[in-house]
N, C-alpha and C positions, 0 to 999 in steps of 0.2 A: 271714250271711253272711259275718262273719270266718271261722268255720269255712271256707267253701266257697272262699274267698281261700287256707287253704292246702292246702285238696285240689288247687286248683291249682298253686300252686308245686310241689306235694310230686309234681308229676309229672317234673321231671328231679333227683330226689333219691333214692337208693337205699333201697330200702323204705318203711314207711307210718308211720316214726316221726314225720317234722314234721308229719303231720297230727293225729295224737293231741297233738303240745306246743301245737298254733296253737289246737286244740279246746277246751284247758285254758284259756289264754289269751282267749281267746274268753270263755268259760263266768264265768269268774274276774273278769274287768272286769266285765262285765253284772252278775253278780251282788253285786260290791260297790255298784255304782250302786241298785241294788233296795236292798240291806240297808241303805243309808244315806239313804234317799229322805227323812230322818225331820229328818238333818243340816244343818246351815247347808252353802250351797253352797260357800262358800269352803274346807269341812274334806274336802270328796269326795274332790279329786284328791291330795291328799297322804294319806289313807288308803289309795285305790287305787295309789298309786305304791308306798308299799310292799308290798302284798300283788304288785304287778308284781315288784318286786326278791327278795321271796322266793321267788315260781314260778323268775323267771328264772335265780336260783344254784342251785335245785333240778334245772332242766334243764341248764345246764351242765356240773353236774358227771353226771347221769348219760351225759349224749353223752360226756363228758372218759372216763368209768370203760369205755364203750361200745366208743371209738376207741383207749383204750389210751395215751392221751396223757401225757408225762411232766410232772412239774413238781409244785407245790402247789394248789390252790383258786384262790388271789390271782394266781398267776404268768397261767396257764389265763384266767381270766375278763378280766385285763388284755389281754391280746395279743389277746381275740373283739373286746372294746370299741375297740379302735386297730386292729384291722385285718380289723372284719369286713366293712364294703360291700367294699374290693377284693378279698377272699380268696371273698365271695358270686359275683362277676364274673368271675375268673378259675381257681374252682374246674372241676375234671375230670369232667365229666357219664356215670353218674350221681352230684350229690354225694352224699357221706358226709355223714351228721348229726354235725356235731361242734361244739363249742363256739363259733367264727366262724363257721361257716356259719348258724345257727339261731340267736343273741342277735339280727339285724338283725329277720327274721321274727316272733321272740316279739314282739318290744319295738313294734313297728309295730302288730301284732295286738291287744295289748293296748289301747295308745291308742285305736287305733280303734274298737274296743269302748268302752272308757269316755268318746270323744266321744261318741258316736252314742247312747250309754245314758243319759248326760246332755242332749243337746241333747233326743231322744226323748219320754222320761220326767219331765223337770224341766220342759221347756221347754213341752210338748206337741206340738213341730216334729218330725212324725215323717218325712215328706218330706225336711225339711233334717236329721235324723239319717240319714237314708242316705248321706247326703255322704262321711263317712270311711271306711266299709267299702266304698263301691264304688270309692273313688279308692285304698285298698288290692288290691280284687281286678285292678284297670287297673293298678295297680303289679309284683301276681303275672304279668297275664298276661307283662307287657312282658319281665320276666325273665326269663321260662321263651324268649321268642321261636320261632326255629325251630326248636326242641330239641327238640318234642314235637309229638303230634298235636293238634288243634284243642281247645280248651276247651270242647267245645258242649255237653254234658251241664250241666257248673257252669255255663254261663252261663245256660241255660235255668231251671237249679235256682233262681239268682240273682233272674233276674227274676221266679218262681213264689212265691219266699220273698216277694219287696217286695212283689209285690200281694195277698200274705196279709196281711202285717202292715196295708198302707193300708185293707183292708177292715176289719180287725179293730178299727184306731183308729177307724176310722168309726162303726161299730153303736156303740164304745164311747162316741162324743163325746155326738149323736143330740141335739134339738131345734133352735129356728130361732135363730140370731145374733142377730138383732132384735126375738124377742119381748120386750117388756117395754118397748121405746121408744113415743115419742109417734108416730102417723101419721105426721106431718110429716116428723118425722128418721127413722122407719121407711123411708120411702117414700125418701126423697136416698140415704139408705145401701145401698138395694136396688139405687139406681140407681148407684151407684159401685162396687158388688160386679158387677155385671154387665158394666161396661163394663172391671173389673178381669180379669175373666174374660176377654172377649173380646179384652184384648189380651194377655193371654196366651195365650188358642191363636192367636191371629194369630204371635204370637214363636213359639210350638212349629212352627207351620206351615211357618214361612218359612225358618225352620234347617233341618228335615226337607225342603226344597226344596231349600237350596243346599247344603247336607254330605250327603243319602243321595245321589246319585249318587255323592262320593266314597269316602264309607263302602263303599258297594255294590263298587266296584272293589276295595276293600281286601280283601274279603273273602276273592279266590282269588289275593291278591299273597302273595308272603312275606315274614314281618314281619323285621322291624329284629332282629337279632341285638347287645344293649347287651355283649355280653363284645368285641368290634370295637372300639370305642371305650376298651377301659383293656386296660393294657399288662401281659402275662402275668411273673412271675417271670424276670428273667433272670441270667446268667453274667456274673461277672468277664470282664475281658480277661482273665487269665490261662487260663482256661476254655474259651474260647473258642476258641484254638487250643492243647489242652496237648501239641498232639506238640513243639513246643518245649522242654517240658520232659525229652524222654527223655534228650538229652545232658545235664541238668542232675544227673538222677538216676542214668546212669550212672559219672558220677564220684565220687559218694557211694553206691556201692555198700551200705554196711553201715546204712543209715537208714531206722529202722523206720516205714513210712507205717501200717501199721494191724496189727489181728490178726485171725484168722480161728478160727471152732469151727465146724465145719461137722457137722449132723446132717442125714445123707442120707436122703432116706422113701420114694425109689424105688432098685428095687433097681439095684445096678454103678454108682450116682453118687455117689462118695465123692469122696477124696482127689483130690489134682491137676486142679482144675476152672479154669476160664479166666473168670477174674474181670474184668468190663467198666468203664471209667470212662466213656467218653466213643465217642460217632460221628460219624465226622466226614465229610460228603457234601457239600461245597460247597468248589470249590478257582478258585480267580480267576488261575491262575498264578506266585500269589507265596506265599499260605499256604491252607490248609487250616483250615475253620475249622466248628464245631459243626453251626450254622444250625436248633437246632431250636425247637419252639415249646413249652414247658414250662409246664404247667396245677396247680393247688394240687390235690393228691389226697391221698383219704383212707385208709383205711388199707389197704381193698382195689382192687388197679387194675382196671382197664378188659381184658377177657381176649382175647389175639389167639389167632387161631384157627392150628393149627399145620399146617406140611405134611404134605399127603395121605399117604404114606408113612412121615411118620416116627416115631421113639420117643420122646418125653415123659417123661422125669425130674425128680422132684421134689427140688431141694434146698436145704433149709433153712440158712441161716446167721447165725451171729451175730458182729456186725464193732463191734469197738473201734479208734476212729480215737485215730490216734497223732501223727504230724508231718505229714501229709497237711490239705494246705491246700486254702483255695477255697471250691468247690461241689458238687463232681460227687462223688455217692455210689459205691461202689466194689457191686459186686454182679454176679451170675453173671448172665444170660440164659435168661428172661425173666422179668422179676418181677412177681408174681402181687399178692404180701401185704408190707407193712413196717411192722412196727409199732416204736416205739421214738424215732421221729422224724419230722418234720413233712415233706416230701417234696411236688415236685412234679412232672410224666412226663411224659413225652413219647411217646406210643404209634408213631410213627413211627419210630423207634430204640429203642424200650425202654431207654432210660436214663432216671435218678432224678437232681435235685439237692435239696440242702436248701436254703431260701432264706434263711436264717438265717445261710449259713455253715457248715462243720466246726470244730470244736473238741478238742483233745486230751481223751480220756474220754470223748466219744462214742461210745453203744451203741445199737445196733440190730437188729432182726431182720430179713432178708429171705429171703422165701418164695419161688422160681424156680422156670419150667417150662424144663429144658433140652433143646431139641431135637436126638434125633441125627439126621440125616439119611439116607436109605436111598442110600449110594454108588454101586451097582448105578443108579440109573438118572442117573449126572453122564454118561455116556459118549455118551449119545441126549439131554441135557435142550438146548432150546433158551433163551433168554435173553430178557427180555421188553422190547419199544419201545413207542413213545407217549409222552403228554405225562405218564405217573404216572412214567415212571422216564427222563424228561429231564434231571431234576436230576443223575441219578446218572452221566450218560451225556455232561452238559456236557465238551466242552475246551476251555480260555479261549484268547484270538486270540495270538499269540506264541511257539507251540512249536517250541523247536529243529528246523531238518529233521532232524538226527540222532535227534533221537527218534522221529519222522515215519519215518525209513528203517527205523529197528530196529523199530519195530513191525509195519509192514508185509512185514518179511520175516521176521519170529516168525507173523503171521497167516499169509501167504504158504503157509507150508510147515505151518500145520495147520488145518483146515478147520473140525472142529466147535465152539461154543465151549469146551465143558471141554481141548479138544485146545491149544486157544491160551490160553488161564488155565493149563493145567500148563506150556505151553511156557515160559509169561513169567518163572512160577515157579522151573521149571528153568536157564535162562537166567540169572537173578540171584545160586542158589544156588551155580552153578559156576563163574561170574566173576568174585565181587568177595568184598570180604574184610570180616567182622565188627568193629569197633574199639569203644571204649570213648570213646575220645579225639577222636573226629570232631566237626567243627565242626556247630552246628548250623543248619537250613536246608533248606528245600526247595521252594524257588521253581524256578523254569526253567532259570535259570543252574545253580544248585548240583545241579541233579540231573543236568544234562548234563556238568557235570565233576565228578561222583560215575561218571554211567555211562561216559565218553569221554576224560578226564583221564590224566595221564603217571602212571603209580604212583611212580615215584621223584617224583613234586611233588605227591602226596596223593592222588589220583586213585583211582578204583576201591575205596575202603574208605568206610565209613559205617556210621553207628550202625542201628539198627533202623529209627529214620525215616526214612530215604531208601529203604531196602529197600522200605516198606508206600507211601511215597509213589509210587517209579518204578514199582511192580506196577500201581495204582490207574493212573497217568497212562498207560502205555504201556496197561494193557488198555481203555481208555476209547480210546487209538487205537484200539485192535483191536476196537472195535465193541460193548465186555465194561461193564455198569453195573458199577460199582466203589465200592468206599467206603474209608474206612481207621478202623480200630477201636485206640485207647489202651488198653489194660488190664496185667493181671498174668497170670503165669507161675503161682501160686498150688501150690509142692510140696502142699500137704495143710494139715492144721490146725497154728496156731502164726503166729508172724509174718511179715509179709510186707515184704519191702525195697525200696529203692529198686533196688536190683539186677534186683529182679522184674518190672522194668516193661519193657513193650516194646510195639509197633505191630506190627499184623498188618493184610493189606486182607482183603478180602470180595468176593464175585463173586456177583452175584442171578440163580438160575435158576429158570425154569420148574418150577415142579411138586416142587420143593426147598426154594427160601427160599433166603437168603442161607447162602454155602460160604463159610470161611475158609480163606488159604490161607499156608500158611509158605514165605517166601522165602530165608530165612536159610540160609546154610552150615552145614554139618556144623563144630564145632569144628576138626576133623583133617586137614581137605579141603584142600588146597592150592589157592589158583584158575586159572582157566586164563586165560591172558593176553587179552583182549578182541579184541585184533589179529589173532588166528586166525579169528575166523569174523565180524567187523564189523573194519572198516577207515576211520572216521570220520578226521577233521581235527580233530588234540586243540585244544582250550581253553584261556584263560588260565583260572587259578581266582579266582572271585571272592570279594569282599571277605567274610571269616565274618560268618554272622551269629549265633554263640554269644551266647547272651543274656548279662545281667547277672548278678553270683552273686543266686540267688532269695533275695530277700526279699518274701514274698509277703503280697499287700497283707491284711488281714483286715476291712476297714469293715465296720462293720454301716448298715443303713439306719436315715436320720435317725428318730427318731422321731418319733411323729406326735401328732399332740392329738384326745384321747380327743372324739367331739362331743358338742357342747352339743346341750341339749334343752330348750326355754323351758317354762317352768310354765303349765301346761293352768288356763284361768279357765273355770266353771263354773258356773252359776246365772246368769249375766247377764240382763238383758231382752232380750225379742224383737228390739226394732229393733237393739239391739248385735252381738245373735247374728247378724242379715240381711247387717248391714251388715258384719262380721268374714268373713263366708260371703263375700260378693261383693267384697270386696275382695282376697280368698284368691284367689280364683278368677281376679278379670282379674291380679293380677300371674302366676297361674301360666300363662295365655295369654300376658301378654307376652312373660316370659322364653322359654317355649315358642317363640312367633315369632323371637325372639333368637336362638337356639341352632339356628332351621331357618336363618339369616339368616348366621348365620358359619359353618354346615355346608356351605353351598350357595358363599358365596365361597370355602371352604377349596380345596373341589373342584375350581371354576373354577381356580384359582391352581395347584394338583398338574397337573391335567391341561394347561393353557399354560404353564407355568415353569418346571416341575420334570422331570426327568430328559431321556433322548437326544433328538436333535431328532425321530426316527423318531416317537416316544412321543407328543410335543407336537404334531405334525403329527395322529395320532390322536384325543389327546383334544379338540385342535378342532374335527374331526368330531363326536366323541361328544357335544361342546357343540352344532353345529349339528342334530344330528338330534334329542336334546333338546329346543332350543327350538318345533323343528316339533310335538314332541309335546305342550308346553304350547301352543302353538297351537293344536290340534284338528288338526293334519296329520299326522299318524304317518306313516313311512313303513317299507315293509316293509324284510325283512331281506335278500331276495333281490334289491335293488335294483344295480347300479349306481351306481359316486360319481356321475356324470353326469347317469342318470337321480333318483337323491335330490338334485341340483343344479336339475335340470326344475323337481319339484316344491317346491323352495324357489324358484324364481322366480317358481311359479304360488301360493303361500300369501303373497307378498309383494303379488303383483298384482289378488290375489282381496280383500284388506286395502283396498289403494291406489291407486284404477286408473288413477289420475294420473301413475302410477310409469310406467306402457306410455307415454306420452305424453312423458317428460321434462321434466316440469313439478315436480319432485321431486329430493333430491341419493338417492334411490331405485336409480337407477341404478348408482351406485356401491355399494350393496349386492349388486346382482345380479353387475357384476365382481369385487365379493369370494368371493360364493358358487362362479362358474367357476374364480377360483383356488384356492381351498380343496379342490374336489375335485380339480384338475389334479394337487396335490399329493400329496393322498393317492392315488392313481393312482400318482403316485412311489414314494410308500412302498411300497406293492404289488407292485409292478413290478419297482423296483430299491435295495430296499431295505437304508441303509447310505449311500444316498448322497447325500439331505439334510443341508441345512448349518442352521448354529443362525440364521442370518439368514432361511431360509426357515420354520422352525419362527416365528421372531417373526413374518414375513409372516402364517403362517396362524394365527396368536393374533391379529391384529391386523382381520383378516380377517371370523373368525366373531365378535369382539366388534362389526363395523360393523353385520352381518348380522343378529345378536340385537335389537341397538340399533334398530336399524330395523323389525323386526319388533315387536317390546315397543310402539313407540311407537304402532302403530297399532293396539292393543287398545286397549278399553275403559279407563277409571279404575280400576273393580275386580280387572279382569284383569292390569292392571299393578300394583298392589297386592301381590296374591297371586303374582304369577310369580316374586319373589326367594325366597317363603317355600313355596312348593309344595314337598312333601319326595318329589315324583317320583322326581326324577335322583338322589336317593342310596338307591333302590332297584332303578329298574327293569334288567330283566336286561340284559346285552350280548351 
C-alpha cells in the first residue's frame, strides 16, 4: 500500500526514480518491523529510524549526483530538510527527483510503513494498521491535484491489496473468541459483540448515506491544486523592473557583470549571441514589470515548441557571475537544461532566477534552443488577439494625447502588422539620439518628453530604456502585442560588461513567435528633427527618475527551522492505540473544518471588500449564486441577472411561505436581491460607473439575502453551510 502511494505521487515526477526510492523505503520499514518482532517494543522505533536515516542519506546522495547539484552532502541534505515541503509544492511539473523533492515522500513512506507494520503485526490490528498507508496515499493524491490523470488504477489496486490483507489475517486468526468461557458469560459476550457489530454497521450505513452524494459529486470535479496556496519563488524589487538599471550600467560601462564561455552545438550558432536577463510584459503607465510566475525546476526544463518554420540552434554556455547582483540569471533564449545552480523557471517568458540570489564566482552551464524565425513570413504575418494575449496588448489609462496621435499616424500609413512595427522602429532610429547619461524613467511623462520634448532642453535623447519602452507603448497603441526585454549584447566569449547591457522590444506574430526589433539609431547617423514629421505641443520635462547609486541588496531568505518529528511509540496496548488513533482522527477533522471555514471567510472577504468597485459587485453576485447552489437551487449560466433574482426570490419563498405575506423581515431580502441584480446589470452594461458606495451596498445586500436564506435551513444544513468546500472549487 505504501508503494502504491509512491506510484500515485510519481505521476507528477520525471521518470520512475521516485517509485523505486519509495518502494525501497516501504520494504525496508516493514522488514525492520518483521525482523525486530522479538525485540522490546520501545526498541523497534529507534532501530527503524536509524535504518531510515541510512536509506534516506543514500537516496539523497543518488538524486544529488543525478541532478548535478553543487556542494557537499551535508549542505545538500540540510537544504533539503529546510526547504523540502515548500519546494515540493512549488516545483515545476514534471518534478525532477532531487534531494529536496524526494526527502518528504521518503520519510513519509518509511514512517507509514513503520506505524502500519507495528500496529498490524505487534498489536494484531490489521484494519487499524491500514490507517497510516491510507493517509499517505490520500496525501499523495492531494499533492498531485489536477496535474495528472485520475489515479483509478492505483486506487483499485490499493483496495484489492487491502482486501487480500484482511482475508489473509482472518484465515490466520481462526477460532471463536468466546471459546473457553462459561456459558453465561459466553452468551453475554456474544450479545455485546452482536450489538457492537450492529452499531458499527449503522454508523457505516449512515456515513455512506450522508457522505455518499458529496463524494460521488467530487468524482467529476476538478481537484484543488495545493500549489495555489503556496507562494512560488519571488524576485526582488530590483529584479521586478531591471529596466531602470540600464542607465546605471551605462554610466559604469567597464564593470564586469559576468563571463561567458560558449560551446555551440548547432551549426552557425557561435559568438555574438543575445543574452536575455528578464522579459517585461506588464505596464501600468509608470513601470514595466516582469510579472512572471517562477517555479522551482530541476536540471531539465520543460520543452517549448518552436514556431513551425523556425530554425533551432543549440547553444551551450558556461556563465561565471561577477558583479551582477539580484536573482535573475542571464541565458540565451530558450533555456532547456541548467546545471551547476538550483533555478526557478517561468515557461511563459523562458527566463530563469536563482531563488538564493547571485553571488560572485557562481558558475553554471545553460543549454538553450535558440530560434531563428523565417523572416520571409513576416510581411504577411498577422498578430494574435484574444484573452491569451490581452496582457501584452493592454494600454493603461492616462496615455498622453501626443503618443496616441503619433501611433495613429504610423499605423494609418502602414496597414500590415509587420509594416507598422517596422515603421515604429524606423521612426525611433531616425529621429532620436542614443546617449549614456540620460536619466532613467519610462513612465508616460518620461516617454512623452523623450519623444516630443525640445532638443535643447534634454528631449529626444535617451538610453535603450526609453527607446524600447517607447516602441512597446507605441506598438500597443497601434494594435501590436509587445513586450520589453532586458539583456546583453555579448560580443562572444569573454567578459560581459555593464556597457553591453541594453533593452530591446519584441512583437508577437502568428506562426513566427516573438520577433525582436532594434529601434536604436546607428552611431554615425544624425537624427532628423521630430518637428519635420510631427508637430506636437512641447511639454515641460518631468522630474528625473534617476535611481540612487546602486547599492543592491543581497538579503537572503531567513533560515527556516527543520521540521520536527515526534518520537514514534510502538507496542502500546490496543486501547491506547485505538484512543490515540481516534483522537488523531478527531483532531484532523477539526483542523480540516477550521481550515475550510477560514478559506470560505477569506474568499467572501476578498470578493466583497477588495479590489475595484466593479469587481466587488461581481464578487457579491458570485456570493449570491453560491448561496443558491448551497441551498440546492443552482442557477443556469445562461440566465440574466433579473431571472437569477427571480430564482432567488422563489428559493426564499419556498423555504418560508410566510415571506410572501410580509409576516417576516424577508421582504428586505427580496429588495436586497433586486438591488444587487440592478448593480450587476450596471456593471455589465456601464463598466467603470459603479461607485464605492454602491459596491458597499452590494456587499450589504448579498449579506442580508444569504443570511435570510441560511436561516431557513435545518440546523444540520446551517452547520454545513460555512464549511462546504464547494465555493472554493466551483467553476465560474
